[in-house]
PAZA-98977 format. One line per 3 residues: number of its first residue (from 1); their letters; for each residue y, z, x of C-alpha. Coordinates in Angstrom, 3 decimals. Layout:
NUM	A	Y,Z,X | ...
This chain:
1	XXX	31.499,5.517,277.656 | 34.703,7.255,278.766 | 34.314,10.909,279.607
4	XXX	36.660,13.122,277.619 | 38.641,15.984,279.069 | 37.893,19.673,278.529
7	XXX	36.334,20.351,275.150 | 38.267,21.767,272.234 | 34.924,22.175,270.495
10	XXX	35.026,25.724,269.239 | 37.185,26.578,266.232 | 40.352,28.439,267.190
13	XXX	39.683,32.146,267.570 | 42.021,35.055,266.954 | 43.312,36.558,270.219
16	XXX	41.168,39.408,271.445 | 41.727,41.921,274.202 | 38.198,41.721,275.562
19	XXX	34.707,40.563,274.621 | 31.907,43.052,275.271 | 28.354,41.728,275.574
22	XXX	25.650,43.864,273.966 | 21.925,43.552,274.712 | 22.417,40.692,277.173
25	XXX	20.270,40.380,280.275 | 22.223,40.426,283.535 | 21.768,36.650,283.716
28	XXX	23.065,35.950,280.199 | 25.991,38.289,280.780 | 27.005,36.334,283.878
31	XXX	26.687,33.031,282.010 | 28.861,34.346,279.183 | 31.933,34.328,281.422
34	XXX	31.865,30.517,281.555 | 31.440,30.056,277.811 | 34.084,32.693,277.041
37	XXX	36.494,31.572,279.742 | 39.505,32.303,277.529 | 38.552,35.998,277.270
40	XXX	37.903,38.984,279.509 | 34.162,39.637,279.412 | 32.553,43.002,280.158
43	XXX	29.371,44.875,279.314 | 29.547,47.218,276.348 | 28.897,50.781,277.495
46	XXX	30.501,52.951,274.806 | 30.419,51.393,271.293 | 32.702,54.080,269.912
49	XXX	35.364,53.169,272.475 | 35.739,49.528,271.463 | 39.386,48.732,270.732
52	XXX	40.410,47.100,267.417 | 41.370,43.843,269.179 | 38.085,43.668,271.076
55	XXX	35.043,41.658,270.020 | 31.350,42.371,270.608 | 29.143,39.441,271.604
58	XXX	25.538,39.505,270.355 | 22.770,37.047,271.174 | 21.617,35.188,268.078
61	XXX	20.742,37.438,265.158 | 20.549,40.677,267.200 | 21.698,43.847,265.456
64	XXX	25.054,45.301,266.520 | 25.093,48.608,268.390 | 25.326,51.782,266.337
67	XXX	28.621,53.608,266.393 | 30.995,50.634,266.458 | 34.381,51.361,264.844
70	XXX	34.861,49.624,261.472 | 36.293,46.128,261.577 | 35.316,45.205,265.132
73	XXX	34.727,41.449,265.361 | 31.146,40.358,266.029 | 30.639,37.051,267.836
76	XXX	27.124,35.618,267.846 | 26.148,33.419,270.778 | 23.219,31.012,270.978
79	XXX	22.097,27.878,272.810 | 23.851,24.680,271.771 | 22.143,21.486,270.700
82	XXX	22.483,19.701,274.071 | 21.261,22.429,276.350 | 19.580,21.398,279.579
85	XXX	16.885,19.439,281.370 | 14.152,22.055,281.001 | 13.364,25.065,278.837
88	XXX	15.516,28.102,278.303 | 12.365,30.191,278.502 | 11.984,28.872,282.063
91	XXX	15.472,30.200,282.906 | 16.982,26.717,283.244 | 20.773,27.068,283.173
94	XXX	22.359,26.077,279.838 | 25.246,23.628,279.611 | 26.016,24.400,275.975
97	XXX	26.306,27.552,273.880 | 27.769,28.176,270.458 | 30.123,31.058,269.723
100	XXX	30.022,31.868,266.010 | 32.403,34.437,264.535 | 31.099,34.165,260.981
103	XXX	27.294,34.152,261.260 | 24.896,31.924,263.186 | 23.871,28.369,262.341
106	XXX	20.157,29.036,261.755 | 20.624,31.999,259.401 | 20.825,30.383,255.982
109	XXX	21.250,33.760,254.292 | 24.972,33.780,255.074 | 27.673,31.274,256.006
112	XXX	28.256,30.353,259.652 | 31.142,28.686,261.443 | 29.096,25.473,261.499
115	XXX	28.511,25.627,257.756 | 32.230,26.307,257.229 | 33.126,23.283,259.348
118	XXX	30.746,21.053,257.401 | 31.934,22.393,254.049 | 35.670,22.436,254.731
121	XXX	36.830,20.735,257.921 | 38.652,17.415,257.513 | 37.191,14.861,259.916
124	XXX	39.692,12.114,260.706 | 38.888,8.576,261.764 | 39.455,9.251,265.470
127	XXX	36.994,12.144,265.466 | 34.434,10.073,263.537 | 34.742,7.314,266.140
130	XXX	34.248,9.835,268.948 | 31.205,11.261,267.147 | 29.748,7.782,266.608
133	XXX	30.213,6.922,270.290 | 28.570,10.191,271.337 | 25.667,9.654,268.931
136	XXX	25.072,6.119,270.186 | 25.219,7.275,273.812 | 22.750,10.093,273.169
139	XXX	20.291,7.778,271.473 | 20.645,5.092,274.156 | 20.055,7.709,276.863
142	XXX	17.083,9.213,275.020 | 18.550,12.729,275.224 | 17.516,15.728,273.128
145	XXX	18.048,19.496,273.413 | 15.724,20.197,276.366 | 15.122,16.681,277.760
148	XXX	11.634,17.354,279.019 | 9.713,14.593,280.732 | 6.433,13.239,279.473
151	XXX	3.443,11.264,280.609 | 4.262,8.207,278.499 | 5.922,7.264,275.219
154	XXX	3.721,7.540,272.143 | 1.819,4.450,271.031 | 0.186,3.914,267.653
157	XXX	-3.557,4.493,268.186 | -6.144,1.988,267.052 | -7.355,4.431,264.393
160	XXX	-3.961,4.258,262.669 | -4.117,1.089,260.600 | -1.109,-1.268,260.654
163	XXX	1.285,-0.429,257.850 | 0.075,3.154,257.509 | 3.141,5.415,257.605
166	XXX	3.390,7.708,260.627 | 4.899,11.147,259.991 | 5.907,13.389,262.872
169	XXX	5.583,17.146,262.342 | 7.317,19.118,265.126 | 5.879,22.595,265.576
172	XXX	8.043,25.656,266.113 | 7.794,29.065,267.736 | 6.563,31.008,264.734
175	XXX	8.425,34.204,265.598 | 11.670,32.307,266.165 | 14.756,33.576,264.373
178	XXX	15.342,30.175,262.780 | 12.063,30.584,260.867 | 12.742,34.213,259.966
181	XXX	16.181,33.332,258.629 | 15.788,29.717,257.529 | 12.237,29.063,256.364
184	XXX	11.110,29.639,252.801 | 7.717,29.310,251.150 | 6.535,27.068,254.001
187	XXX	6.498,29.616,256.799 | 4.526,28.708,259.917 | 3.076,25.639,261.596
190	XXX	-0.192,25.543,259.670 | 1.619,25.952,256.341 | 3.973,23.127,257.318
193	XXX	1.109,20.791,258.203 | -0.620,21.544,254.907 | 2.615,20.887,252.987
196	XXX	3.115,17.564,254.778 | -0.483,16.521,254.080 | 0.005,17.328,250.394
199	XXX	3.277,15.391,250.341 | 2.037,12.388,252.340 | -1.762,12.260,251.789
202	XXX	-2.104,8.690,253.111 | 0.078,9.115,256.204 | -0.983,9.354,259.833
205	XXX	0.296,12.817,260.727 | 1.304,13.402,264.331 | 1.678,17.069,265.259
208	XXX	3.770,17.964,268.317 | 3.705,21.681,269.176 | 6.873,23.302,270.469
211	XXX	7.151,22.938,274.284 | 7.551,26.715,274.747 | 4.215,27.156,272.938
214	XXX	2.521,24.450,274.996 | 3.826,26.135,278.156 | 2.318,29.447,277.032
217	XXX	5.734,31.090,276.862 | 5.919,31.737,273.120 | 3.696,32.206,270.077
220	XXX	2.716,29.587,267.501 | -0.412,27.906,268.842 | -2.934,26.645,266.291
223	XXX	-6.384,25.820,267.609 | -9.050,26.228,264.928 | -11.097,23.463,263.323
226	XXX	-9.319,24.028,260.002 | -5.955,23.448,261.641 | -7.118,20.339,263.481
229	XXX	-8.338,18.896,260.186 | -4.807,18.930,258.742 | -3.276,16.474,261.205
232	XXX	-4.520,13.157,262.580 | -3.198,13.374,266.123 | -2.010,16.089,268.486
235	XXX	0.696,15.075,270.962 | 1.907,17.458,273.653 | 3.335,15.381,276.478
238	XXX	5.205,12.448,274.895 | 8.996,12.787,275.265 | 10.529,13.817,271.954
241	XXX	13.205,11.104,272.011 | 10.635,8.335,272.455 | 8.397,9.866,269.803
244	XXX	11.248,9.966,267.297 | 11.917,6.272,267.927 | 8.267,5.378,267.253
247	XXX	7.506,7.220,263.991 | 8.453,6.356,260.418 | 9.433,9.805,259.142
250	XXX	9.916,13.389,260.325 | 9.130,16.550,258.337 | 10.236,19.969,259.557
253	XXX	10.739,23.585,258.605 | 13.991,24.249,260.455 | 13.388,22.433,263.759
256	XXX	16.287,20.818,265.618 | 14.013,17.773,265.888 | 15.069,16.962,262.326
259	XXX	18.685,16.661,263.453 | 17.616,14.578,266.446 | 15.668,12.320,264.072
262	XXX	18.748,11.819,261.903 | 20.661,10.677,264.982 | 18.039,7.939,265.356
265	XXX	18.134,6.852,261.727 | 14.761,8.329,260.767 | 14.142,9.723,257.245
268	XXX	13.903,13.511,257.413 | 12.332,15.940,254.943 | 13.050,19.652,255.315
271	XXX	10.836,22.490,254.080 | 13.430,25.134,254.899 | 17.187,25.438,255.260
274	XXX	18.240,24.056,258.666 | 21.958,23.550,259.251 | 21.710,19.792,258.665
277	XXX	20.114,20.119,255.179 | 22.152,20.137,252.001 | 24.722,17.498,252.987
280	XXX	23.043,14.455,251.427 | 21.367,13.258,254.641 | 17.887,14.758,254.164
283	XXX	15.219,15.128,251.496 | 15.387,18.863,250.909 | 12.080,20.327,249.733
286	XXX	12.764,23.995,250.455 | 16.522,24.518,250.259 | 17.300,27.730,248.324
289	XXX	19.663,27.175,245.359 | 22.221,29.612,246.794 | 22.368,27.664,250.070
292	XXX	22.597,24.332,248.236 | 25.478,25.703,246.163 | 27.326,26.926,249.276
295	XXX	27.045,23.563,250.968 | 27.270,21.289,247.970 | 29.059,18.267,249.391
298	XXX	28.167,14.956,250.953 | 28.736,14.342,254.642 | 28.207,11.171,256.648
301	XXX	25.998,11.232,259.723 | 28.989,10.970,262.046 | 30.759,13.809,260.258
304	XXX	27.641,15.920,260.825 | 27.651,14.911,264.502 | 31.358,15.708,264.826
307	XXX	30.837,19.219,263.484 | 27.539,19.990,265.240 | 28.194,18.450,268.657
310	XXX	31.986,18.334,269.045 | 33.651,21.080,267.005 | 31.042,23.864,267.005
313	XXX	29.613,24.208,270.563 | 31.206,25.083,273.876 | 30.195,23.141,276.976
316	XXX	30.272,23.967,280.680 | 29.556,21.966,283.805 | 26.952,22.816,286.436
319	XXX	29.340,25.357,287.979 | 29.975,27.090,284.662 | 33.471,25.669,284.085
322	XXX	34.590,24.520,280.600 | 33.613,20.915,279.957 | 33.012,18.422,277.131
325	XXX	30.065,16.964,275.251 | 30.539,13.598,276.944 | 30.647,15.115,280.428
328	XXX	27.535,17.181,279.733 | 25.753,14.067,278.502 | 26.423,12.485,281.903
331	XXX	25.194,15.620,283.713 | 21.975,15.635,281.684 | 21.357,11.979,282.513
334	XXX	21.880,12.679,286.212 | 19.567,15.707,286.165 | 16.846,13.761,284.409
337	XXX	17.156,10.845,286.837 | 16.733,13.280,289.732 | 13.469,14.368,288.149
340	XXX	14.544,17.989,287.798 | 11.658,20.279,288.660 | 11.407,24.041,288.428
343	XXX	11.560,25.903,291.726 | 8.261,27.458,292.774 | 9.476,30.986,292.022
346	XXX	10.279,30.029,288.431 | 6.912,28.355,287.956 | 5.280,31.486,289.302
349	XXX	7.205,33.571,286.769 | 5.902,31.628,283.774 | 2.963,33.942,282.962
352	XXX	5.227,36.994,283.208 | 7.925,35.373,281.051 | 5.354,34.432,278.444
355	XXX	3.911,37.948,278.407 | 7.394,39.465,278.052 | 8.291,37.121,275.199
358	XXX	5.105,37.955,273.317 | 5.754,41.693,273.845 | 9.155,41.191,272.187
361	XX	7.469,39.416,269.281 | 8.436,35.994,270.573
């Protein structure tokens, strides 16, 4: 696959004098310079002094600072969908962020730049071909958002009779913003498992907890006998890409694993309002009517890929310079082949990072 030149992924933005980061750690602030390379980036120290042509960058759904002058642009930043080899909670450097000037992709309560792209952007044949090539390369390489290793691909156990449908249920961090802003009546991992069991009573249900939860970095663990009775098999160490290839169906609240399953041609049912629901590609069991009305059009899989992986995110290389989705795909393959392993100091920090995340409600 030919590597493209520098990405033109993000929608064109109005010129700004400066982008001020608010509430960013020192590390995130330094990373922001690469993803906002077309702007001057500084820390926000005096909200009242922000100029009309400035923008304020917030992480995810964070609240803006009090005292901002009216009309100041708010840009919301978040990890992209092809992020790294390793977890963000382990401080592994990201290769993709999104910069959203309208909302943020996981907050279904309001439009986002990604939703606007999917609802309005014309996708020509050349862009569809590029999206199809990227999708095929991602699937062939077995890449996902975090690209964690695993002991071995999943195999159907002897207890799962031949012909019995296998449904994968990816767990999530229960305090995650995507659940707060995108889940509905099914709100939490146990509720999701119960809903899937009710929907597919004869299926073999495979539950894969979120890797941040398995690592002890975030909340969402379910351990009781009642919880274990809802699923047939718990899988923690199988690579997500291989697992998606092996199952018959995927059911999610808002997990990105649903999008990754679509890339691999798997049927996906959603119990919330993830960005990929409402375009005719999923069975939507929890999509609010207002969200369905806002979206309300059909999109092909490659049009979804074009918007979500080519037009919406920004990519950087290992040195933090602007890059492209195709180049980042190659970097992720190289990192995985090297067997990327956390330095000892980061492994030692894991308990502290987990404690800090739980203190924040994460």
